[in-house]
C-alpha positions as a printed NumPy array, in Angstrom:
array([[  0.047,   0.149,  -0.076],
       [  2.964,   2.376,   0.802],
       [  4.118,   1.684,  -2.804],
       [  0.989,   2.883,  -4.407],
       [  1.101,   6.295,  -2.206],
       [  4.78 ,   6.791,  -3.202],
       [  4.099,   6.263,  -6.966],
       [  1.359,   8.619,  -6.693],
       [  3.215,  11.393,  -4.961],
       [  5.88 ,  10.938,  -7.678],
       [  3.258,  11.516, -10.248],
       [  1.967,  14.797,  -8.761],
       [  5.414,  16.23 ,  -7.765],
       [  6.417,  15.996, -11.495],
       [  3.307,  17.471, -12.783],
       [  3.831,  20.406, -10.368],
       [  7.394,  20.834, -11.518],
       [  6.234,  20.876, -15.049],
       [  3.971,  23.357, -14.334],
       [  6.314,  25.481, -12.676],
       [  8.751,  25.126, -15.683],
       [  6.234,  26.396, -17.83 ],
       [  5.355,  29.315, -15.722],
       [  9.309,  30.064, -15.479],
       [  9.675,  29.759, -19.074],
       [  6.85 ,  32.145, -19.829],
       [  8.26 ,  34.649, -17.302],
       [ 11.659,  34.624, -18.893],
       [ 10.319,  35.178, -22.529],
       [  8.285,  38.   , -20.925],
       [ 11.266,  39.474, -19.388],
       [ 13.305,  38.884, -22.787],
       [ 10.561,  40.674, -24.736],
       [ 10.568,  43.459, -22.372],
       [ 14.259,  43.913, -22.469],
       [ 14.192,  43.93 , -26.191],
       [ 11.359,  46.5  , -26.48 ],
       [ 13.497,  48.725, -24.043],
       [ 16.733,  48.341, -26.199],
       [ 14.357,  49.087, -29.381],
       [ 13.043,  52.099, -27.984],
       [ 16.425,  53.45 , -26.918],
       [ 17.588,  52.95 , -30.387],
       [ 14.864,  54.685, -31.796],
       [ 15.496,  57.765, -29.623],
       [ 19.057,  57.997, -31.055],
       [ 19.445,  60.436, -33.903],
       [ 21.519,  59.317, -36.888],
       [ 24.979,  60.831, -35.549],
       [ 24.44 ,  58.756, -32.165],
       [ 23.784,  55.694, -34.228],
       [ 26.75 ,  55.935, -36.468],
       [ 28.854,  56.322, -33.104],
       [ 27.901,  52.616, -32.436],
       [ 28.18 ,  51.715, -36.025],
       [ 24.518,  51.474, -36.865],
       [ 22.217,  53.03 , -39.385],
       [ 18.523,  53.797, -39.088],
       [ 18.049,  51.228, -41.692],
       [ 19.846,  48.449, -39.096],
       [ 17.57 ,  49.606, -36.374],
       [ 14.468,  48.804, -38.334],
       [ 15.915,  45.482, -39.205],
       [ 16.704,  44.465, -35.57 ],
       [ 13.038,  45.399, -34.852],
       [ 11.385,  43.186, -37.505],
       [ 13.799,  40.518, -36.702],
       [ 13.235,  40.691, -33.123],
       [  9.361,  40.15 , -33.262],
       [  9.578,  37.52 , -35.879],
       [ 12.084,  35.494, -33.443],
       [  8.772,  35.112, -31.09 ],
       [  6.576,  33.591, -33.632],
       [  5.88 ,  29.569, -33.886],
       [  8.471,  27.859, -36.287],
       [  5.582,  27.603, -38.862],
       [  5.328,  31.464, -39.285],
       [  8.777,  32.424, -38.647],
       [ 11.385,  33.398, -41.188]])
């Protein structure tokens, strides 16, 4: 009888662990999205001279923006 309880508890613990992992992955993706958004806003606020100082052009900023949101699409929709 104790074996049945132990097996049941192991299954429940792994289900909880999977839910925590899924939640953690969602939070990490959200944090990465916020970080990318913050970086894109900073690049858009820069004028052309400031962008040239770091080796970028306005067109490069546009390409980075398009690439960043497409990276979050499912594989069937991404580039």
